[in-house]
MDTraj code that builds the backbone (N, CA, C; nanometers):
import mdtraj as md
import numpy as np

residues = "MET LYS LYS LEU PHE ILE GLY ASN LEU SER ALA SER THR SER GLU SER GLU LEU GLU ALA LEU PHE SER GLU PHE GLY THR VAL ARG SER LEU LYS LEU VAL THR ASP VAL PHE SER GLY GLN CYS LYS GLY PHE GLY PHE ILE GLU MET GLU GLY HIS GLU ALA ARG ALA ALA ILE SER GLY LEU ASP GLY LYS ASP PHE ASN GLY LYS PRO LEU LYS VAL GLY PHE GLU THR ALA LYS ALA GLY ARG ARG GLY ARG".split()
xyz = np.array([
    [0.7497, 0.7779, 1.1050],
    [0.8338, 0.8615, 0.9910],
    [0.8870, 0.7555, 0.8901],
    [0.8516, 0.7764, 0.7642],
    [0.9346, 0.6524, 0.6651],
    [1.0067, 0.7609, 0.5709],
    [1.1232, 0.7020, 0.4989],
    [1.1864, 0.7548, 0.4213],
    [1.1652, 0.7046, 0.2752],
    [1.1478, 0.7673, 0.2076],
    [1.1206, 0.7320, 0.0410],
    [1.2336, 0.7569, -0.0442],
    [1.2737, 0.6748, -0.1488],
    [1.3480, 0.7042, -0.2289],
    [1.2875, 0.7364, -0.3359],
    [1.3200, 0.8482, -0.4324],
    [1.2734, 0.8867, -0.5403],
    [1.3923, 0.8771, -0.6589],
    [1.3591, 0.8005, -0.7588],
    [1.4513, 0.7929, -0.8596],
    [1.4068, 0.8248, -0.9814],
    [1.4964, 0.8318, -1.0909],
    [1.4649, 0.8698, -1.2496],
    [1.4238, 1.0174, -1.2576],
    [1.4683, 1.0821, -1.1844],
    [1.4541, 1.2382, -1.1964],
    [1.5568, 1.2966, -1.3143],
    [1.4678, 1.4181, -1.3895],
    [1.5604, 1.4436, -1.4741],
    [1.6742, 1.5594, -1.4038],
    [1.7777, 1.5909, -1.4796],
    [1.8652, 1.6987, -1.4219],
    [1.8172, 1.8244, -1.3778],
    [1.7140, 1.8640, -1.4347],
    [1.6496, 1.9866, -1.3947],
    [1.5565, 1.9899, -1.2965],
    [1.5420, 1.8687, -1.2318],
    [1.4123, 1.8726, -1.1154],
    [1.4879, 1.9626, -0.9988],
    [1.3727, 2.0343, -0.9624],
    [1.3936, 2.1273, -0.8009],
    [1.3311, 2.0756, -0.6944],
    [1.3821, 2.0938, -0.5865],
    [1.3039, 2.0558, -0.4657],
    [1.1950, 2.0838, -0.4715],
    [1.1545, 2.2257, -0.4777],
    [0.9962, 2.2950, -0.4940],
    [0.8946, 2.1976, -0.5690],
    [0.9668, 2.1587, -0.6990],
    [0.8670, 2.1066, -0.7622],
    [0.8384, 1.9400, -0.7240],
    [0.9557, 1.8772, -0.6473],
    [0.9208, 1.7703, -0.5729],
    [0.8262, 1.7664, -0.4498],
    [0.8427, 1.8865, -0.3961],
    [0.7670, 1.9065, -0.2716],
    [0.6391, 1.9253, -0.3021],
    [0.6013, 2.0109, -0.3842],
    [0.4635, 2.0334, -0.4547],
    [0.4100, 1.9085, -0.5043],
    [0.4629, 1.8066, -0.5751],
    [0.4029, 1.6726, -0.6048],
    [0.3800, 1.5987, -0.5038],
    [0.4666, 1.5446, -0.3835],
    [0.4476, 1.4881, -0.2838],
    [0.3613, 1.5286, -0.1905],
    [0.3351, 1.6863, -0.1708],
    [0.2519, 1.7338, -0.0744],
    [0.1138, 1.6960, -0.0937],
    [0.0706, 1.6469, -0.2198],
    [-0.0664, 1.5975, -0.2553],
    [-0.1009, 1.4989, -0.1924],
    [-0.0237, 1.4126, -0.1208],
    [-0.0264, 1.2877, -0.0522],
    [-0.0251, 1.3057, 0.0843],
    [0.0498, 1.4089, 0.1280],
    [0.0299, 1.4641, 0.2877],
    [0.1453, 1.5726, 0.3170],
    [0.1864, 1.5506, 0.4552],
    [0.2962, 1.6565, 0.4676],
    [0.4469, 1.6099, 0.4405],
    [0.5362, 1.6794, 0.3590],
    [0.6582, 1.6631, 0.3467],
    [0.7533, 1.6915, 0.4719],
    [0.7988, 1.5848, 0.5524],
    [0.8480, 1.6264, 0.6418],
    [1.0129, 1.6971, 0.6355],
    [1.0810, 1.6064, 0.5289],
    [1.2054, 1.6593, 0.4770],
    [1.2147, 1.6173, 0.3429],
    [1.2916, 1.6716, 0.2742],
    [1.3316, 1.6431, 0.1286],
    [1.4795, 1.6796, 0.1189],
    [1.5292, 1.5669, 0.0506],
    [1.6867, 1.5969, -0.0030],
    [1.7010, 1.5563, -0.1155],
    [1.7233, 1.6497, -0.2264],
    [1.7587, 1.6040, -0.3607],
    [1.8895, 1.5953, -0.3728],
    [1.9490, 1.5028, -0.4407],
    [2.1004, 1.4663, -0.4489],
    [2.1520, 1.5611, -0.5751],
    [2.2528, 1.6612, -0.5409],
    [2.3020, 1.7225, -0.6570],
    [2.4261, 1.7012, -0.6826],
    [2.4733, 1.7520, -0.8163],
    [2.6360, 1.7491, -0.8296],
    [2.6723, 1.8667, -0.7727],
    [2.8119, 1.8455, -0.7189],
    [2.8757, 1.9474, -0.6273],
    [2.8997, 2.0623, -0.7318],
    [2.9452, 2.0488, -0.8724],
    [2.9983, 2.1366, -0.9264],
    [2.8904, 2.2037, -1.0311],
    [2.8098, 2.1416, -1.0702],
    [2.7021, 2.1970, -1.1652],
    [2.5623, 2.2448, -1.0707],
    [2.5478, 2.1872, -0.9694],
    [2.4348, 2.1869, -0.8866],
    [2.2999, 2.1349, -0.9530],
    [2.3124, 2.0505, -1.0571],
    [2.2127, 1.9770, -1.1209],
    [2.1811, 1.8566, -1.0150],
    [2.0581, 1.8114, -1.0471],
    [1.9939, 1.6913, -0.9715],
    [2.0887, 1.5737, -1.0498],
    [2.1248, 1.4752, -0.9573],
    [2.1902, 1.3753, -0.9955],
    [2.0930, 1.2440, -1.0342],
    [1.9555, 1.2825, -1.0378],
    [1.8820, 1.1786, -1.0861],
    [1.7856, 1.1057, -0.9558],
    [1.8404, 1.1526, -0.8262],
    [1.7435, 1.0908, -0.7210],
    [1.7502, 1.1686, -0.6199],
    [1.6718, 1.1340, -0.5061],
    [1.6545, 1.2097, -0.3824],
    [1.5613, 1.1336, -0.2733],
    [1.5410, 1.2001, -0.1801],
    [1.4823, 1.1299, -0.0576],
    [1.3871, 1.1989, 0.0117],
    [1.2578, 1.1694, 0.0446],
    [1.1746, 1.2406, 0.1213],
    [1.1089, 1.1623, 0.2457],
    [1.0812, 1.2233, 0.3388],
    [1.0234, 1.1651, 0.4664],
    [0.8567, 1.2117, 0.4841],
    [0.8171, 1.1277, 0.4999],
    [0.6786, 1.1591, 0.5342],
    [0.6169, 1.0572, 0.6561],
    [0.4868, 1.0829, 0.6793],
    [0.4318, 0.9762, 0.7785],
    [0.4059, 0.8503, 0.7028],
    [0.3891, 0.7256, 0.7608],
    [0.3741, 0.5988, 0.7084],
    [0.2670, 0.6034, 0.6245],
    [0.1474, 0.6134, 0.6447],
    [0.0190, 0.6338, 0.5862],
    [0.0494, 0.7050, 0.4476],
    [0.0915, 0.8288, 0.4676],
    [0.1118, 0.9159, 0.3389],
    [0.2226, 0.8625, 0.2649],
    [0.3104, 0.8079, 0.3213],
    [0.4185, 0.7510, 0.2315],
    [0.3602, 0.6572, 0.1625],
    [0.2989, 0.5687, 0.2199],
    [0.2247, 0.4434, 0.1347],
    [0.1482, 0.4939, 0.0122],
    [0.0569, 0.6042, 0.0534],
    [-0.0061, 0.6807, -0.0563],
    [0.0633, 0.7340, -0.1542],
    [0.1689, 0.7928, -0.1415],
    [0.2569, 0.8293, -0.2581],
    [0.3264, 0.7590, -0.3097],
    [0.3732, 0.6378, -0.2554],
    [0.4070, 0.5427, -0.3425],
    [0.3217, 0.4858, -0.4579],
    [0.1752, 0.4460, -0.4056],
    [0.1018, 0.4132, -0.5111],
    [0.0579, 0.4953, -0.5986],
    [0.0471, 0.6148, -0.5571],
    [-0.0053, 0.7312, -0.6586],
    [0.1085, 0.7717, -0.7449],
    [0.2146, 0.7738, -0.7207],
    [0.3411, 0.8149, -0.7957],
    [0.4269, 0.7258, -0.8551],
    [0.4545, 0.6007, -0.8298],
    [0.5283, 0.5288, -0.8696],
    [0.4954, 0.4832, -1.0104],
    [0.6059, 0.5183, -1.1149],
    [0.5462, 0.4964, -1.2319],
    [0.4943, 0.6056, -1.3371],
    [0.4671, 0.7006, -1.2358],
    [0.3902, 0.8165, -1.3125],
    [0.4781, 0.9151, -1.3707],
    [0.4515, 0.9756, -1.4864],
    [0.5390, 1.0606, -1.5870],
    [0.5843, 1.1856, -1.5236],
    [0.6894, 1.2389, -1.4906],
    [0.7293, 1.3568, -1.4114],
    [0.8405, 1.4051, -1.4927],
    [0.8440, 1.5100, -1.5513],
    [0.9325, 1.5915, -1.6619],
    [0.9639, 1.5075, -1.7560],
    [0.8898, 1.4172, -1.8067],
    [0.9083, 1.3249, -1.9181],
    [0.9628, 1.2004, -1.8880],
    [0.9627, 1.1711, -1.7708],
    [1.0535, 1.0265, -1.7094],
    [0.9734, 0.9495, -1.6141],
    [0.9429, 0.8303, -1.6175],
    [0.8767, 0.7780, -1.5146],
    [0.9381, 0.7760, -1.3750],
    [0.8466, 0.8117, -1.2841],
    [0.9193, 0.8401, -1.1156],
    [0.9337, 0.6815, -1.0990],
    [1.0480, 0.6631, -1.0147],
    [1.0793, 0.5128, -0.9243],
    [1.0695, 0.5988, -0.7794],
    [0.9455, 0.5457, -0.7252],
    [0.9276, 0.5948, -0.5694],
    [0.9115, 0.4790, -0.4937],
    [0.9779, 0.4415, -0.3908],
    [0.9629, 0.3391, -0.3039],
    [1.0092, 0.3607, -0.1540],
    [1.0265, 0.2701, -0.0744],
    [1.0750, 0.2893, 0.0769],
    [1.2269, 0.2746, 0.0315],
    [1.2965, 0.3601, 0.1141],
    [1.4667, 0.3500, 0.1172],
    [1.4795, 0.2105, 0.1653],
    [1.5981, 0.1771, 0.1038],
    [1.6311, 0.0459, 0.1473],
    [1.7906, 0.0432, 0.1584],
    [1.8340, -0.0475, 0.2351],
    [1.9827, -0.0469, 0.2821],
    [2.0686, -0.0705, 0.1715],
    [2.1883, -0.0259, 0.1224],
    [2.2517, -0.0971, 0.0122],
    [2.3435, -0.1851, 0.0932],
    [2.3733, -0.3079, 0.0144],
    [2.4866, -0.3871, 0.0774],
    [2.6354, -0.3275, 0.0498],
    [2.7069, -0.3570, 0.1682],
    [2.8297, -0.3045, 0.1770],
    [2.8363, -0.1441, 0.2181],
    [2.7353, -0.0536, 0.2530],
    [2.7238, 0.0655, 0.2802],
    [2.7465, 0.0766, 0.4434],
    [2.7153, -0.0132, 0.5117],
    [2.7062, -0.0053, 0.6690],
    [2.8625, 0.0402, 0.6983],
    [2.8478, 0.1100, 0.8362],
    [2.9610, 0.1002, 0.8867],
    [3.0551, 0.2142, 0.8486],
    [3.0044, 0.3060, 0.7487],
    [3.0572, 0.4305, 0.7009],
    [3.0686, 0.5504, 0.8139],
])
top = md.Topology()
chain = top.add_chain()
for i, resn in enumerate(residues, 1):
    res = top.add_residue(resn, chain, resSeq=i)
    for name in ("N", "CA", "C"):
        top.add_atom(name, md.element.get_by_symbol(name[0]), res)
traj = md.Trajectory(xyz[None], top)
């Protein structure tokens, strides 16, 4: 199982839209769209879990692709420096 970071999403993006988009490349095991606690709108990024070969196919097929008027940023999740130990 691989976790993907999806960035550069518009504020109006929904989980169902993302699931439909990524399901073209395989089974979406989990999806978490990061939203503003007050407005409920997308903060511009989220995470999806897929099997390894499906995740690689999704990255090559969707990274840079136009989605809701913005080019998607899709890649494997990487740990940010200074975020460990929380």
